[in-house]
C-alpha distance (Angstrom), angle and dihedral (degrees) to the residues before:
residue distance angle dihedral
M1 . . .
E2 3.79 . .
R3 3.79 89.8 .
N4 3.76 91.8 54.1
C5 3.82 92.5 55.3
I6 3.75 90.7 60.1
V7 3.83 111.3 97.0
M8 3.71 112.7 -133.6
I9 3.81 114.2 -124.3
N10 3.88 114.1 -120.0
P11 3.77 102.1 -119.9
D12 3.79 90.0 -153.3
F13 3.81 91.4 65.8
D14 3.70 117.8 103.2
R15 3.88 103.0 -100.5
K16 3.73 98.9 -177.8
L17 3.85 96.6 88.6
F18 3.83 91.7 52.3
E19 3.83 97.5 31.8
K20 3.89 94.6 129.3
E21 3.85 93.7 46.0
F22 3.75 90.3 51.1
E23 3.78 90.7 51.2
I24 3.73 90.5 53.9
L25 3.82 91.5 47.3
E26 3.75 94.9 49.5
K27 3.83 92.0 47.9
A28 3.85 88.8 50.8
R29 3.75 92.4 51.3
A30 3.77 91.8 46.3
D31 3.86 90.0 51.0
I32 3.82 90.6 52.0
E33 3.72 91.8 53.0
S34 3.83 95.0 48.0
D35 3.77 127.8 77.2
I36 3.82 96.9 -110.5
F37 3.79 92.3 102.2
N38 3.83 96.8 51.2
N39 3.80 93.0 106.1
I40 3.85 93.6 46.5
D41 3.68 123.1 101.0
N42 3.76 111.9 -91.5
K43 3.78 93.3 -127.5
L44 3.70 91.4 53.2
L45 3.74 92.2 50.0
L46 3.79 90.6 48.4
D47 3.82 91.0 51.5
Y48 3.88 89.3 49.6
K49 3.86 90.4 50.2
T50 3.87 90.2 49.1
M51 3.78 90.1 47.9
V52 3.87 91.2 50.8
S53 3.78 90.1 47.0
H54 3.83 91.9 51.8
Y55 3.81 90.2 45.4
E56 3.80 90.3 55.0
K57 3.81 91.0 48.5
L58 3.75 91.6 48.0
L59 3.78 90.8 48.4
N60 3.83 93.1 49.7
L61 3.80 90.1 46.7
T62 3.76 92.3 50.6
R63 3.76 90.5 48.1
K64 3.82 89.4 51.3
I65 3.84 90.6 50.9
F66 3.77 91.6 49.0
K67 3.80 90.0 49.5
I68 3.81 93.0 48.3
S69 3.87 88.4 48.0
D70 3.82 90.0 49.1
I71 3.85 90.9 49.4
Q72 3.80 90.7 47.6
G73 3.83 90.1 47.1
E74 3.85 91.1 49.3
N75 3.82 89.1 47.4
L76 3.76 91.1 49.6
I77 3.84 91.6 47.8
K78 3.77 89.3 46.7
R79 3.80 90.8 49.5
E80 3.75 92.0 45.9
N81 3.81 90.7 50.0
E82 3.78 89.4 49.1
I83 3.77 92.7 50.2
K84 3.82 91.2 47.5
S85 3.79 90.6 47.6
L86 3.78 89.0 51.8
L87 3.83 92.9 47.0
D88 3.86 90.7 45.5
N89 3.79 90.7 52.8
A90 3.77 96.6 41.1
G91 3.77 92.4 86.6
Q92 3.80 89.2 -126.6
G93 3.82 135.1 107.4
F94 3.77 117.5 -128.7
L95 3.84 121.5 -165.6
T96 3.75 139.6 154.0
F97 3.76 134.3 -155.3
G98 3.81 137.6 175.7
K99 3.79 139.9 -149.2
D100 3.83 92.9 -58.5
L101 3.94 86.0 60.1
T102 3.86 87.7 -128.4
V103 3.78 116.0 136.3
D104 3.77 106.3 -104.8
R105 3.76 95.6 -166.4
E106 3.82 142.4 -18.6
Y107 3.83 112.9 -135.7
S108 3.73 102.9 -169.0
A109 3.78 141.2 39.8
E110 3.85 88.3 -123.4
C111 3.83 87.9 77.0
I112 3.75 89.3 61.4
R113 3.79 92.4 49.7
I114 3.77 92.5 47.6
F115 3.75 97.8 49.1
G116 3.76 97.4 28.4
K117 3.84 92.6 -125.1
K118 3.71 146.0 47.8
I119 3.85 107.2 -75.3
G120 3.91 104.3 -162.7
N121 3.83 108.2 134.8
C122 3.82 92.2 9.2
N123 3.80 120.2 134.6
I124 3.83 108.8 -105.7
L125 3.84 92.1 -143.6
S126 3.81 90.0 56.2
L127 3.82 90.8 49.5
L128 3.81 93.2 49.5
K129 3.81 95.9 41.7
S130 3.84 115.4 127.3
E131 3.71 139.5 168.6
D132 3.87 89.5 -90.7
S133 3.79 102.6 91.9
N134 3.74 91.0 -172.2
Q135 3.89 91.2 56.8
N136 3.80 90.3 50.1
E137 3.82 90.5 53.4
I138 3.80 89.1 51.2
F139 3.76 92.5 53.5
A140 3.83 93.5 46.8
K141 3.82 94.0 47.8
N142 3.73 98.9 45.9
F143 3.83 95.7 42.9
R144 3.82 89.1 53.7
N145 3.77 91.6 48.0
I146 3.77 91.6 59.5
W147 3.90 93.7 66.0
E148 3.86 93.9 36.6
T149 3.80 91.9 72.6
A150 3.76 138.9 34.5
D151 3.74 94.9 -148.5
P152 3.86 110.1 114.6
V153 3.83 90.0 -155.3
L154 3.82 90.8 58.8
H155 3.82 88.3 46.9
S156 3.74 90.7 56.3
E157 3.83 91.4 46.1
S158 3.83 90.3 53.6
L159 3.79 91.7 51.1
N160 3.82 93.4 46.9
Q161 3.83 89.6 55.9
L162 3.76 92.1 60.5
P163 3.85 118.8 104.5
E164 3.76 112.5 -93.6
M165 3.85 92.9 -145.1
I166 3.76 132.2 30.2
K167 3.81 136.5 178.2
I168 3.80 119.1 -128.6
N169 3.80 126.3 171.2
S170 3.87 90.1 -15.0
L171 3.79 90.0 -50.9
Y172 3.76 125.5 122.9
L173 3.76 109.4 -140.6
T174 3.87 132.7 -179.0
L175 3.79 117.1 -142.5
Q176 3.76 125.9 -141.1
P177 3.83 111.5 179.8
K178 3.82 122.3 -167.2
L179 3.76 133.6 179.2
I180 3.81 115.9 -128.9
Y181 3.78 133.5 179.8
S182 3.72 130.6 -152.2
N183 3.78 120.8 -157.9
D184 3.78 90.3 -100.9
N185 3.84 90.5 47.4
K186 3.80 91.3 51.7
R187 3.77 91.0 58.8
T188 3.81 92.7 50.0
N189 3.84 91.8 35.0
Q190 3.82 87.9 -129.5
P191 3.80 111.4 138.5
L192 3.84 129.0 -157.3
V193 3.76 120.1 -133.8
M194 3.79 116.7 -133.0
L195 3.74 116.2 -157.3
I196 3.80 120.1 -159.2
L197 3.89 110.7 -160.9
T198 3.77 119.6 -165.8
D199 3.73 122.1 -170.4
I200 3.82 108.7 -133.1
T201 3.91 95.6 163.6
E202 3.80 95.7 122.8
K203 3.88 93.5 44.5
Y204 3.76 91.5 43.5
K205 3.79 93.6 50.9
A206 3.81 92.7 44.4
Q207 3.88 88.5 51.9
E208 3.79 89.6 45.2
Q209 3.87 88.1 51.4
V210 3.82 89.9 50.5
E211 3.74 92.0 48.5
Y212 3.77 90.1 47.6
L213 3.76 93.0 52.4
N214 3.79 91.5 46.0
Y215 3.88 89.2 61.7
H216 3.73 103.8 25.6
D217 3.79 136.9 70.4
K218 3.81 108.3 -113.9
L219 3.82 94.6 -143.1
T220 3.79 104.6 42.6
G221 3.79 100.0 23.0
L222 3.81 89.4 -129.3
F223 3.78 124.1 132.9
N224 3.75 112.6 -82.0
R225 3.88 133.8 -138.4
A226 3.92 91.7 -90.9
Y227 3.77 87.8 59.0
I228 3.73 92.3 53.1
D229 3.80 91.5 47.9
A230 3.90 89.0 51.2
W231 3.80 89.4 47.7
L232 3.81 92.0 51.5
E233 3.85 91.7 51.2
N234 3.84 90.2 60.9
S235 3.74 119.3 83.3
Q236 3.81 107.0 -101.9
P237 3.84 113.5 -126.8
R238 3.81 118.0 -129.4
D239 3.80 88.5 -116.2
N240 3.86 88.6 72.8
F241 3.81 91.2 64.0
P242 2.99 134.3 131.6
L243 3.79 84.1 45.3
G244 3.75 120.3 -163.6
I245 3.80 128.5 -157.3
I246 3.81 129.0 -162.5
F247 3.78 120.6 -171.0
A248 3.81 114.5 -162.4
D249 3.74 132.3 -168.8
M250 3.78 122.0 -176.4
N251 3.74 121.9 -129.0
G252 3.82 123.3 -133.5
M253 3.88 94.4 14.6
K254 3.78 95.1 129.7
L255 3.74 91.7 42.2
T256 3.84 91.1 53.2
N257 3.75 92.0 49.2
D258 3.78 95.2 47.1
V259 3.84 97.6 42.7
F260 3.85 104.4 30.2
G261 3.81 100.7 23.9
H262 3.84 133.7 -108.0
A263 3.85 92.0 -76.1
Q264 3.77 90.1 66.2
G265 3.73 90.3 41.9
D266 3.76 90.4 54.4
Q267 3.82 88.3 50.1
L268 3.83 89.6 54.4
L269 3.83 88.9 51.2
L270 3.70 93.5 50.3
K271 3.81 92.0 49.8
M272 3.80 91.1 49.8
A273 3.83 88.6 50.6
Q274 3.79 89.6 52.6
V275 3.75 94.0 49.2
L276 3.80 93.2 49.3
L277 3.86 91.2 49.5
Y278 3.83 90.0 47.7
C279 3.75 92.3 51.8
C280 3.79 95.9 47.2
R281 3.76 133.9 70.6
E282 3.79 125.0 -111.1
K283 3.74 93.4 -104.5
D284 3.81 93.8 50.6
I285 3.82 117.7 99.7
V286 3.86 114.8 -129.0
A287 3.83 113.8 -173.2
R288 3.70 137.0 173.5
W289 3.74 103.0 -123.7
G290 3.80 95.2 -167.5
G291 3.75 139.0 -59.4
D292 3.77 107.1 -10.6
E293 3.81 95.6 -16.9
F294 3.77 125.7 104.8
L295 3.83 132.6 -170.2
I296 3.85 126.2 -155.4
L297 3.77 123.4 -165.1
L298 3.81 113.7 -158.9
P299 3.87 118.1 -166.1
E300 3.69 117.6 -153.3
T301 3.85 91.5 11.3
D302 3.76 129.5 126.0
M303 3.81 131.9 -162.3
E304 3.73 91.8 -83.1
G305 3.77 91.4 52.1
C306 3.73 92.7 47.8
A307 3.89 89.6 52.2
K308 3.78 90.2 54.1
V309 3.81 92.5 50.5
C310 3.90 88.0 50.8
E311 3.86 89.5 53.8
H312 3.80 90.8 50.6
I313 3.79 89.8 49.8
K314 3.81 92.8 49.9
M315 3.84 92.3 49.7
A316 3.78 93.2 46.5
C317 3.78 90.5 52.1
K318 3.77 90.1 57.2
R319 3.77 92.0 54.8
E320 3.69 95.1 56.4
E321 3.81 114.4 103.0
G322 3.86 140.4 179.3
L323 3.84 94.4 52.2
P324 3.79 127.6 123.6
L325 3.83 91.0 -120.2
E326 3.75 131.6 21.7
L327 3.78 108.8 -90.3
S328 3.85 105.0 -107.1
V329 3.71 134.6 165.5
A330 3.85 137.8 -179.5
L331 3.81 114.5 -134.6
G332 3.74 136.5 -160.5
I333 3.83 126.2 -176.1
A334 3.89 138.7 -163.1
A335 3.81 133.8 167.6
Q336 3.76 139.1 -163.2
E337 3.76 118.7 -149.8
Q338 3.85 102.7 -161.5
P339 3.83 135.3 20.5
G340 3.71 114.4 -102.0
S341 3.78 122.9 95.5
S342 3.76 119.0 43.9
V343 3.92 114.1 -78.0
V344 3.79 89.8 -135.1
H345 3.70 92.3 93.0
L346 3.82 87.8 60.4
F347 3.78 88.1 66.0
G348 3.78 92.5 60.0
V349 3.84 91.4 46.0
A350 3.82 93.2 50.6
E351 3.94 91.7 44.1
K352 3.78 91.2 52.6
R353 3.79 91.4 50.7
M354 3.78 89.0 47.3
Y355 3.84 92.8 55.0
R356 3.80 91.0 44.9
N357 3.86 89.5 51.7
K358 3.78 88.9 47.2
L359 3.81 92.7 55.4
L360 3.82 90.4 46.6
E361 3.83 92.2 50.2
N362 3.81 93.4 40.1
K363 3.80 95.6 98.7
E364 3.80 93.6 49.2
T365 3.83 90.0 45.0
R366 3.72 91.9 52.6
R367 3.79 90.9 48.4
K368 3.79 91.3 53.1
I369 3.90 92.0 49.0
I370 3.77 90.9 49.8
L371 3.88 91.0 49.2
A372 3.81 90.5 46.8
M373 3.78 92.7 49.4
N374 3.80 92.1 50.1
E375 3.73 90.8 47.5
I376 3.81 89.3 53.3
L377 3.80 87.9 48.8
R378 3.77 91.9 53.8
T379 3.79 97.9 44.7
R380 3.80 102.9 34.2
C381 3.80 106.6 22.1
Y382 3.80 104.2 48.8
E383 3.77 94.3 -115.3
D384 3.77 117.9 161.5
D385 3.82 109.8 -111.3
E386 3.83 90.8 -130.3
H387 3.92 96.6 39.9
I388 3.83 94.7 95.4
E389 3.80 94.1 44.8
R390 3.79 89.8 50.3
L391 3.76 91.4 48.7
K392 3.80 92.8 50.4
A393 3.90 92.9 48.9
S394 3.80 91.2 45.7
A395 3.81 94.8 45.3
A396 3.82 92.4 45.1
G397 3.80 92.0 52.5
F398 3.77 93.9 45.6
A399 3.76 92.4 46.2
Q400 3.78 91.1 55.1
I401 3.80 89.1 51.8
L402 3.79 87.1 52.9
G403 3.88 89.4 52.3
F404 3.77 101.5 -101.0
N405 3.85 116.1 156.0
A406 3.78 111.4 -124.3
E407 3.88 89.8 -133.2
S408 3.82 95.3 44.3
S409 3.80 123.9 116.2
E410 3.87 88.1 -122.1
M411 3.84 90.4 59.9
Q412 3.74 92.0 46.0
N413 3.85 90.8 51.8
L414 3.77 90.3 46.9
M415 3.75 91.1 54.4
L416 3.74 91.2 47.7
L417 3.76 90.8 47.4
A418 3.83 86.7 56.1
D419 3.79 89.8 54.5
L420 3.83 95.1 46.6
H421 3.79 104.9 27.0
D422 3.83 92.9 109.1
V423 3.81 97.8 29.1
G424 3.83 91.7 114.6
K425 3.81 88.2 68.6
V426 3.73 90.3 77.2
A427 3.85 88.4 79.1
I428 3.87 92.6 53.6
P429 3.87 117.7 95.3
Q430 3.74 113.2 -105.9
E431 3.82 91.5 -127.1
I432 3.75 90.4 63.2
L433 3.82 96.5 43.2
G434 3.79 92.5 50.4
K435 3.68 96.9 42.0
P436 3.84 109.7 129.1
G437 3.77 98.9 -157.5
A438 3.78 135.0 56.2
L439 3.89 116.8 -56.5
L440 3.75 123.1 -113.7
P441 3.87 115.7 -118.7
G442 3.86 90.4 -103.3
E443 3.74 91.4 47.4
Y444 3.82 93.0 48.1
K445 3.86 87.8 51.4
I446 3.80 90.2 55.4
V447 3.80 91.1 50.0
R448 3.81 93.9 49.9
G449 3.81 87.7 54.9
H450 3.75 91.8 70.9
S451 3.77 92.1 84.1
E452 3.77 91.5 63.2
T453 3.81 91.4 44.1
G454 3.76 90.3 52.2
F455 3.77 89.6 48.8
R456 3.82 90.8 55.3
V457 3.84 92.0 47.4
A458 3.79 90.8 55.0
Q459 3.81 91.3 45.6
C460 3.81 90.0 52.4
I461 3.77 92.8 57.6
G462 3.81 92.2 44.2
E463 3.80 99.3 -105.4
I464 3.76 98.6 131.9
A465 3.89 97.7 165.0
V466 3.76 92.4 45.8
G467 3.78 89.6 49.2
E468 3.79 91.4 55.4
A469 3.78 90.8 47.1
I470 3.81 90.6 52.6
L471 3.79 90.5 48.9
A472 3.80 91.1 53.0
L473 3.82 96.9 41.3
H474 3.86 90.7 102.9
E475 3.70 97.8 42.8
R476 3.86 116.4 112.9
W477 3.76 130.7 -133.4
D478 3.76 90.1 -122.1
G479 3.87 92.5 51.6
Q480 3.83 94.8 -110.0
G481 3.81 94.4 113.6
Y482 3.92 131.8 95.4
P483 2.94 155.0 -67.8
L484 3.86 101.2 10.4
G485 3.84 100.1 12.7
I486 3.86 91.7 -130.9
Q487 3.88 116.3 158.0
G488 3.87 143.0 -159.8
Q489 3.78 119.1 -8.4
Q490 3.84 91.0 0.2
I491 3.89 86.9 76.6
P492 3.92 108.0 86.7
L493 3.79 111.6 -104.9
I494 3.81 94.8 -121.9
S495 3.85 88.7 52.0
R496 3.81 90.6 54.6
I497 3.86 91.2 48.5
M498 3.84 94.2 46.4
A499 3.78 93.4 46.2
I500 3.86 89.7 59.9
V501 3.88 93.4 42.1
V502 3.85 91.1 48.7
A503 3.72 96.0 46.0
F504 3.82 92.5 50.4
D505 3.88 93.7 48.0
V506 3.84 90.8 46.8
M507 3.80 93.1 51.3
T508 3.77 93.7 45.8
H509 3.85 95.8 51.1
D510 3.82 132.3 59.0
Q511 3.77 117.7 -91.9
P512 3.74 132.0 -169.1
Y513 3.80 91.7 -106.3
R514 3.88 100.0 41.7
Q515 3.79 146.2 3.4
A516 3.82 125.4 -95.9
M517 3.71 122.3 -85.5
S518 3.77 125.8 -134.7
K519 3.84 120.0 -98.9
E520 3.71 91.5 -106.8
E521 3.79 94.6 49.5
A522 3.81 90.3 49.7
L523 3.80 92.4 50.8
G524 3.81 88.0 49.8
E525 3.74 90.0 54.8
L526 3.78 91.0 50.0
K527 3.80 89.9 50.4
K528 3.83 89.5 53.4
G529 3.80 90.8 55.0
T530 3.82 93.7 48.0
G531 3.79 110.5 126.1
S532 3.81 91.6 6.3
Q533 3.79 110.1 55.6
F534 3.74 98.7 4.5
D535 3.90 138.4 43.9
P536 3.81 103.3 -90.4
I537 3.76 96.3 -144.5
I538 3.84 97.8 44.7
T539 3.80 91.3 41.5
R540 3.78 92.9 56.0
M541 3.83 91.8 47.7
F542 3.83 89.6 50.5
I543 3.88 91.0 50.1
D544 3.80 91.5 47.5
N545 3.80 94.1 50.9
F546 3.86 103.2 39.2
């Protein structure tokens, strides 16, 4: 019976911790089974066996308690690791601090990433310090208030007054403060503050970009029309008045897009934006109103001030170089001295003045465009410097023989046609224009396109008749020309005249692909083309008089 009351030790249990106790137990059991206690009183032996049995039970119970404690400890460690893993992967920083404003503990790796270091024992005000001194004072004041009162309502009020977002180390973070109590803190009524920091940098910057695009022109970076509309909806402080308005419309924008492509047109817009910003103050509002139009709002600026800004803009435009056309803009101004009626009406006033100035400057603008085109022809398109002057002289003389009045619109159009007849070549690559040998089919197609380009150039400067003459300059009397294949009298008269004059001048002067012919040889070639390429009547008159 005594043997049955002894609990067997599970050999699988870890015996190392209780190694000494097991040695004592084993020795006692061995002694009981031996003969050394034969002469001892049976009652004493029975008490000894009972004591050994209880010792074994106590030892096993202790081992079980230790094992349960170990399991609970392991579970606690496992749970703590799981919680830490969750916090580390939550993308949020968790920290606590108390009355001394020293960080008691950081609970996630995000804290280290946000602050760039471990923050245990760091001062919370130092960690949250930014360039905004007012924000720093708010943190200091409200953190102090939490421990100056025991009223939980006042605690909540202090937390609610903290900024919802802060910027630390180029990171934008949201702040969620919470009051927590440990058992010790409850007895002393001293709370801890937990801060939950969430990095919203990417979201903030994306939102910032959206807001930027909502109120800025994507190409130039200037404010856009939506921004002006929003600005107008706000009440205008008296400090803005007198308020000046400048309306600006670029010259030659459509021409640049049509001839040189939209990439060059965009470059022109960017240059204009830079000029406007350069000529305005930091507090002025420069906006792209739409297309090639710009609007400038000038606080504390009267009409005289607006006029001075316009002078600066005109001068700055002239200094710009490296553009396909000279940077040029028509400007209109208006100003309102006192707040009162809406300033929207000023836009209309400035716009009307801008269009009026554009009409007044139109002749000069056209002259500059023609000069610019001719300069491009000379520098990029291998045109003889004297080619246009020879054409104008020959065409004028021949037109008089044909009965043109020197002051007539036909004569003026003929002279302008001489200036612009090859203007479409500015859009042809130099390597094709200067090619000494025969053109490939694709290259020839590009060259033929210059008639249509020249037509668009003339249209852009308002010369409709001259544009149609440029388009028809390579048509033939027999209808085998390009680009429209028209024939005979369908071809404008000045086109038929200029086709003969150009052909004769080209044949009698050196070209990149051949040497000049003699006058006689050239007239012979014209005679061969009579009735097929050229108007037969006009051609015979030219041959007879040259």
